[in-house]
C-alpha positions as CSV (number, residue, x, y, z in Angstrom):
1,M,-45.5,-21.6,29.4
2,G,-41.9,-20.4,28.9
3,T,-40.9,-16.8,28.5
4,R,-40.1,-17.1,24.8
5,H,-43.5,-18.9,24.1
6,K,-45.4,-16.2,26.0
7,L,-43.6,-13.4,24.1
8,A,-44.2,-15.1,20.8
9,A,-47.9,-15.5,21.6
10,A,-48.1,-11.9,22.6
11,V,-46.5,-10.8,19.3
12,A,-48.7,-13.0,17.3
13,S,-51.8,-11.5,18.9
14,L,-50.5,-8.0,18.1
15,C,-49.8,-8.9,14.5
16,L,-53.3,-10.3,14.0
17,G,-54.6,-6.9,15.0
18,S,-52.2,-4.9,12.8
19,I,-53.6,-5.4,9.3
20,L,-52.1,-2.3,7.8
21,A,-48.7,-2.2,9.6
22,A,-45.8,-4.6,9.5
23,C,-45.3,-6.4,12.8
24,V,-41.7,-7.3,13.6
25,P,-41.3,-9.3,16.8
26,P,-38.7,-8.2,19.3
27,P,-35.7,-10.5,19.7
28,P,-36.0,-13.3,22.3
29,P,-34.3,-12.9,25.7
30,P,-30.6,-13.5,25.0
31,G,-29.3,-16.7,26.5
32,G,-25.6,-17.6,26.8
33,E,-22.7,-17.2,29.3
34,L,-22.1,-14.5,31.8
35,H,-19.5,-12.0,30.6
36,P,-16.4,-11.4,32.7
37,P,-16.8,-8.4,34.9
38,P,-15.4,-5.4,32.8
39,P,-12.5,-3.6,34.4
40,D,-12.2,-0.2,35.9
41,Q,-9.6,1.8,34.1
42,G,-8.5,5.4,33.6
43,P,-10.3,7.8,31.3
44,P,-9.9,7.3,27.6
45,A,-8.3,9.8,25.2
46,N,-10.2,13.1,24.7
47,S,-12.0,12.9,28.1
48,P,-13.5,16.0,29.6
49,T,-12.3,17.8,32.7
50,L,-14.9,17.9,35.4
51,A,-15.8,20.8,37.7
52,T,-18.1,20.0,40.6
53,A,-20.1,22.5,42.6
54,N,-23.0,22.4,45.0
55,F,-26.3,23.1,43.3
56,V,-28.7,22.5,46.2
57,T,-27.6,22.0,49.8
58,G,-29.2,21.4,53.2
59,L,-31.1,18.3,52.1
60,N,-32.2,15.1,53.8
61,N,-31.2,12.1,51.6
62,P,-32.0,13.6,48.2
63,W,-33.2,10.7,46.0
64,D,-34.2,11.8,42.5
65,M,-34.3,14.7,40.2
66,S,-36.1,15.7,37.0
67,F,-35.9,18.9,34.9
68,L,-38.1,21.2,32.9
69,S,-36.5,22.4,29.7
70,D,-35.7,25.8,31.2
71,G,-33.6,24.2,34.0
72,T,-36.3,24.2,36.7
73,M,-35.5,21.1,38.8
74,F,-38.0,18.9,40.7
75,F,-36.4,16.7,43.3
76,T,-37.4,14.3,46.1
77,E,-36.0,13.7,49.6
78,R,-36.5,10.3,51.0
79,P,-38.2,11.4,54.3
80,G,-41.2,12.6,52.2
81,P,-41.0,16.0,50.4
82,V,-41.3,16.6,46.7
83,K,-39.6,20.0,46.0
84,V,-38.7,22.3,43.1
85,R,-35.7,24.5,42.5
86,L,-36.6,27.4,40.3
87,T,-34.1,28.9,37.9
88,N,-33.6,31.9,40.2
89,G,-32.5,29.5,43.0
90,T,-35.8,29.6,45.0
91,I,-36.8,26.3,46.4
92,N,-40.5,25.5,47.0
93,T,-42.1,22.4,48.5
94,I,-44.7,20.9,46.1
95,V,-46.1,18.3,48.5
96,T,-45.2,16.1,51.4
97,P,-47.7,13.3,51.2
98,A,-49.2,12.3,54.5
99,D,-49.0,8.6,53.7
100,V,-45.2,8.5,53.0
101,V,-43.4,6.1,55.3
102,A,-39.6,6.5,55.4
103,S,-38.0,3.5,57.1
104,G,-34.7,1.8,56.2
105,E,-34.2,2.3,52.5
106,S,-37.8,3.2,51.8
107,G,-39.7,6.5,51.6
108,M,-40.2,9.1,48.8
109,M,-38.0,7.9,46.0
110,G,-38.4,8.1,42.2
111,L,-39.5,11.2,40.3
112,A,-40.3,12.0,36.7
113,V,-41.6,15.1,35.1
114,D,-44.2,14.6,32.3
115,P,-42.7,15.4,28.9
116,N,-45.9,17.5,28.3
117,F,-45.6,19.3,31.6
118,A,-46.1,22.7,29.9
119,S,-49.7,21.7,29.1
120,N,-50.6,19.2,31.9
121,H,-48.4,20.1,34.9
122,F,-48.0,16.4,35.9
123,V,-45.1,15.0,38.0
124,Y,-44.9,11.3,38.8
125,T,-43.5,9.8,42.0
126,C,-42.8,6.4,43.4
127,Y,-43.0,6.0,47.2
128,T,-43.6,3.8,50.2
129,T,-46.7,3.8,52.4
130,A,-47.5,1.7,55.4
131,G,-49.0,-1.0,53.2
132,D,-47.3,-0.9,49.8
133,N,-45.2,0.9,47.3
134,R,-47.0,3.0,44.7
135,V,-46.8,5.4,41.8
136,V,-48.7,8.6,42.3
137,R,-49.2,11.4,39.8
138,F,-49.4,15.0,41.2
139,H,-50.8,18.0,39.4
140,V,-48.5,20.9,40.2
141,N,-50.1,24.4,40.5
142,A,-49.3,27.2,38.2
143,A,-47.1,29.0,40.7
144,L,-44.9,25.9,41.2
145,N,-45.3,26.0,44.9
146,G,-47.9,23.3,45.6
147,Q,-50.2,20.7,44.1
148,D,-54.0,20.5,43.6
149,G,-54.6,16.9,42.7
150,A,-53.1,13.4,43.2
151,T,-53.9,10.2,41.3
152,V,-52.7,6.7,42.2
153,L,-51.6,5.1,39.0
154,A,-50.2,1.8,40.3
155,S,-50.1,0.3,43.8
156,G,-50.1,-2.8,45.9
157,W,-46.6,-4.2,45.5
158,A,-45.0,-5.3,48.8
159,Q,-42.9,-2.7,50.6
160,A,-40.0,-3.4,52.9
161,N,-37.2,-1.6,54.6
162,F,-35.1,-2.6,51.7
163,H,-35.5,-3.7,48.0
164,D,-38.1,-1.2,47.0
165,G,-36.7,-0.2,43.6
166,C,-39.0,2.8,42.8
167,R,-37.1,4.5,40.0
168,V,-39.5,6.2,37.5
169,R,-38.5,7.5,34.1
170,F,-40.1,8.4,30.8
171,G,-38.6,6.6,27.9
172,A,-38.1,7.8,24.3
173,D,-41.4,5.9,23.6
174,G,-43.3,8.3,25.8
175,K,-44.1,5.5,28.2
176,L,-43.6,5.7,32.0
177,W,-41.1,3.0,33.2
178,V,-41.1,1.9,36.8
179,T,-38.6,-0.4,38.6
180,T,-39.8,-2.4,41.6
181,G,-37.7,-4.3,44.1
182,D,-38.5,-7.9,45.3
183,G,-39.5,-6.6,48.8
184,G,-37.7,-9.4,50.5
185,V,-40.4,-11.9,49.3
186,G,-39.0,-15.2,48.0
187,P,-41.4,-16.1,45.2
188,A,-42.0,-12.5,44.1
189,P,-39.5,-11.9,41.3
190,Q,-40.5,-14.9,39.2
191,D,-44.3,-14.4,39.9
192,I,-45.6,-12.8,36.6
193,N,-48.9,-12.0,38.3
194,G,-47.3,-9.8,41.0
195,L,-45.4,-6.5,40.6
196,N,-42.5,-7.0,42.9
197,G,-39.1,-7.6,41.3
198,K,-40.2,-6.2,37.9
199,V,-39.7,-3.4,35.5
200,L,-43.1,-2.0,34.5
201,R,-44.0,0.0,31.4
202,L,-47.1,2.1,31.7
203,N,-49.1,4.6,29.7
204,P,-49.0,8.0,31.5
205,D,-52.5,7.2,32.9
206,G,-51.2,4.0,34.5
207,S,-52.7,1.6,32.0
208,A,-50.8,-1.0,30.1
209,P,-49.5,-0.2,26.6
210,A,-51.0,-2.5,24.0
211,D,-47.6,-3.7,22.9
212,N,-46.4,-4.8,26.3
213,P,-45.2,-8.4,26.3
214,F,-47.8,-9.9,28.6
215,V,-50.9,-8.2,27.2
216,N,-53.5,-10.9,26.5
217,Q,-51.2,-13.5,28.0
218,P,-50.8,-15.0,31.5
219,G,-49.2,-12.4,33.7
220,D,-49.8,-8.8,34.7
221,D,-49.9,-6.8,31.5
222,R,-48.0,-3.9,33.0
223,I,-44.8,-6.0,33.3
224,Y,-42.0,-5.5,30.8
225,T,-39.4,-7.7,32.5
226,F,-39.3,-9.8,35.6
227,G,-36.9,-11.7,37.8
228,H,-35.2,-8.6,39.3
229,R,-33.8,-8.1,42.8
230,N,-33.6,-4.4,43.5
231,P,-33.4,-2.3,40.3
232,Q,-32.8,1.3,41.5
233,G,-32.0,2.8,38.1
234,I,-33.2,2.8,34.5
235,A,-31.9,4.7,31.6
236,F,-32.4,4.8,27.8
237,R,-29.6,4.7,25.3
238,P,-29.6,7.7,23.0
239,G,-30.5,6.9,19.4
240,T,-32.1,3.6,20.0
241,G,-34.2,4.1,23.2
242,Q,-32.8,0.8,24.5
243,P,-33.7,0.5,28.2
244,Y,-31.0,-0.4,30.7
245,S,-31.8,-1.3,34.3
246,I,-29.3,-0.8,37.2
247,E,-29.6,-3.3,39.9
248,H,-28.2,-4.3,43.4
249,G,-26.9,-7.9,43.8
250,P,-27.0,-9.8,47.1
251,D,-23.3,-10.1,48.3
252,K,-21.8,-10.1,44.8
253,N,-22.6,-9.3,41.2
254,D,-24.5,-6.0,41.0
255,E,-25.7,-5.6,37.5
256,V,-26.5,-3.3,34.6
257,N,-29.0,-5.1,32.3
258,R,-30.0,-4.5,28.7
259,L,-33.7,-5.1,28.9
260,V,-35.6,-7.2,26.4
261,A,-39.4,-7.3,26.3
262,G,-40.7,-10.3,28.3
263,G,-37.1,-11.0,29.6
264,N,-36.3,-12.7,32.8
265,G,-33.5,-11.2,35.0
266,G,-32.8,-14.6,36.4
267,W,-33.2,-13.7,40.1
268,D,-35.0,-16.4,42.1
269,P,-34.5,-16.2,45.9
270,N,-37.3,-18.7,46.6
271,T,-36.4,-21.7,48.7
272,G,-39.5,-23.5,49.9
273,G,-41.4,-20.2,50.0
274,N,-38.6,-18.5,52.0
275,Y,-36.4,-15.6,51.0
276,D,-33.0,-17.2,50.3
277,Q,-30.3,-14.8,48.9
278,S,-27.7,-17.6,48.4
279,H,-29.0,-18.1,44.8
280,P,-27.1,-16.6,41.9
281,M,-28.1,-13.1,40.8
282,T,-28.6,-14.4,37.2
283,D,-29.3,-18.1,37.5
284,L,-28.5,-19.5,34.1
285,Q,-28.8,-23.1,35.3
286,K,-32.4,-22.5,36.2
287,F,-33.2,-20.0,33.5
288,P,-30.9,-20.6,30.5
289,D,-32.7,-17.9,28.5
290,A,-32.2,-15.2,31.2
291,M,-31.0,-11.8,30.1
292,I,-27.2,-11.6,30.2
293,P,-26.0,-8.6,32.2
294,A,-24.3,-5.9,30.2
295,W,-22.1,-5.2,33.3
296,R,-21.6,-6.9,36.6
297,S,-19.4,-6.2,39.6
298,G,-18.1,-9.7,39.9
299,D,-17.7,-12.2,42.7
300,S,-15.5,-10.1,45.0
301,G,-18.5,-8.1,46.4
302,T,-21.0,-5.4,45.8
303,V,-20.7,-1.7,45.1
304,A,-24.4,-0.8,45.1
305,P,-25.2,1.0,41.8
306,S,-28.3,3.2,41.9
307,G,-29.4,5.9,39.4
308,G,-27.9,6.3,36.0
309,T,-28.1,8.5,32.9
310,F,-26.6,8.4,29.4
311,L,-24.3,11.4,28.7
312,T,-25.0,13.2,25.4
313,G,-23.5,16.2,23.7
314,S,-20.1,17.3,22.3
315,Q,-19.2,18.8,25.7
316,W,-18.7,15.2,26.9
317,K,-16.0,14.6,24.2
318,S,-15.2,10.9,24.2
319,W,-17.8,10.2,26.9
320,D,-20.7,11.2,24.6
321,G,-23.0,8.2,24.6
322,A,-21.5,6.6,27.8
323,L,-23.6,5.6,30.8
324,A,-22.9,7.5,34.0
325,V,-24.0,5.5,37.2
326,A,-24.0,6.7,40.8
327,F,-22.8,4.2,43.5
328,L,-23.8,4.1,47.1
329,K,-21.5,1.5,48.8
330,D,-18.6,2.3,46.6
331,S,-19.0,6.1,47.2
332,K,-18.2,7.2,43.6
333,A,-19.7,7.3,40.2
334,R,-18.6,5.4,37.1
335,V,-18.7,6.3,33.4
336,M,-19.4,3.0,31.5
337,F,-18.4,2.7,27.9
338,L,-20.5,0.4,25.7
339,D,-19.2,-1.8,22.9
340,G,-21.0,-2.5,19.6
341,N,-23.2,-5.1,21.3
342,G,-24.4,-2.7,24.0
343,D,-22.3,-4.4,26.7
344,V,-20.0,-2.4,29.0
345,S,-16.4,-2.9,27.8
346,F,-14.8,-0.8,30.7
347,A,-15.7,1.8,33.3
348,T,-13.9,4.9,34.5
349,P,-14.5,5.9,38.2
350,I,-15.2,9.6,38.8
351,L,-16.3,11.8,41.8
352,A,-14.6,9.5,44.3
353,N,-15.1,11.9,47.2
354,G,-16.0,9.4,49.9
355,V,-19.8,10.2,49.7
356,R,-22.6,7.8,48.9
357,L,-24.1,8.8,45.6
358,R,-27.8,8.1,44.8
359,S,-28.8,9.5,41.5
360,A,-27.2,10.7,38.2
361,V,-29.3,12.9,35.8
362,Q,-28.2,14.9,32.8
363,G,-29.9,18.3,32.9
364,P,-31.2,20.3,29.9
365,D,-28.0,22.4,30.1
366,G,-26.0,19.3,29.3
367,N,-24.4,19.1,32.7
368,L,-24.5,16.1,35.1
369,Y,-26.4,16.3,38.3
370,I,-25.6,14.0,41.2
371,S,-27.5,13.5,44.5
372,T,-25.7,12.5,47.6
373,D,-27.2,9.9,50.0
374,V,-26.6,11.9,53.1
375,G,-29.2,12.8,55.8
376,G,-29.4,15.3,58.7
377,G,-29.5,18.3,56.4
378,S,-26.1,17.5,55.0
379,G,-27.3,16.0,51.7
380,A,-26.7,17.9,48.5
381,I,-27.2,17.8,44.7
382,W,-24.0,18.5,42.8
383,K,-23.7,20.1,39.4
384,V,-20.9,18.5,37.4
385,T,-19.7,20.5,34.4
386,P,-17.5,19.1,31.7
387,S,-15.0,21.1,29.7
C-alpha cells in the first residue's frame, strides 16, 4: 500500500470516529522536483549585531540543551551526564545512567524538558546503550541535584557508532518528537514496522497519539515520517507549529525537510539487504511522492547540519522567524530565511569560529545558545545575544 493510500485510510478511520468535529485531512506528501540548493549570502537589511560569550565551559562534547522558564538550563554531554545550570551559575549533575555507551557519534544525546515541569519534574533524554537507542524519562528531584525515577518510553531501535539521530523536542502540539538515524542498516529507513530512520511523535508517556498517520494502519503507530538517514535536529515553525527536520546526507545533499504526516524522506540505502550509500538522499525516481527538501547543501559535498531552532522576538530584527542551524563539518551556524512556501530562499553564515557546532536553542531570555562539539573538557555552551 502506498504512503498516500495509507495516510488516506488513517484519516478516514479518524473521521469515522469524530462525529461531532470536522475532520480535515492533512495534505499528501508533496511530490515534484528538487529545488536548487539555496545560496549563502550576507545578512539582510536590519540584521542584529551578535555578541558571543561563554555560558558554560569545561565540558565534554555537550550535545543538547533545554530550559525552564526562569533560565535554568538542563544539558547533556555525550559521554553520559545529564546536568543542570541553575540561574546562579551552579552546575549540578542530575544523572549519569550506568547503561550509556558513548562510542563514535553515539552516547547521551537529545534532551527535552517537559512543558509541565513545574508540576511533574520530568526531563526526557535519548541515548545509546550496548543494545539499542532509547528514550528515557527521568524524574528530577526538588533540589535539582539528582533524580529519583526513570522510565523507558521507547527503545529497541538499532544503535551504531554513527547515524543515531536522537534529537527530542516537544512540539507546539504538546507531543514529544524523536528523530532516529538509520543505524547503518540498509532496509531500515523504508521499513515502516521498525523505528530506525524515522521521526516519531509520542504522547509524553511514550504511547502513540490517536491522530498519528499509521494508527490502525500497517506500520508502527508511533511513526510520523520515515525514509530518513540521520536526522539530528527538529524544530517547529512559530505560528504554525510546522515541524522541520535537519538531516545529514551521505557525501552530498544534507537536508532540511518540511515534514508531512506519513511522508517519506526518500532515503533507501538498501541494495540486496546491504547498506549502500550510493543512493540519492531523496530518491524521486523510486519515490516520486517523497517530501521535497526545504533546503539542501547540493552536490558539492556535505556540511553536517545538526540541531536547529527558530528565532523569535523583535530583538532578532529581520531574523525574527528564521531558522538557526548549527553545523559540525562546516564549523559555523547558518540563519535560514524561509519563503512563503516554507522553503529556504537563502542562508546567512554566522559564528564561523572554526569550531564544530552541535546544537542551537533559543532560551527563554530570547538569546541563542550554541553547544560546541569539543571533548577533553574544552567543550562549551555559548550565549549569543542580538542587539
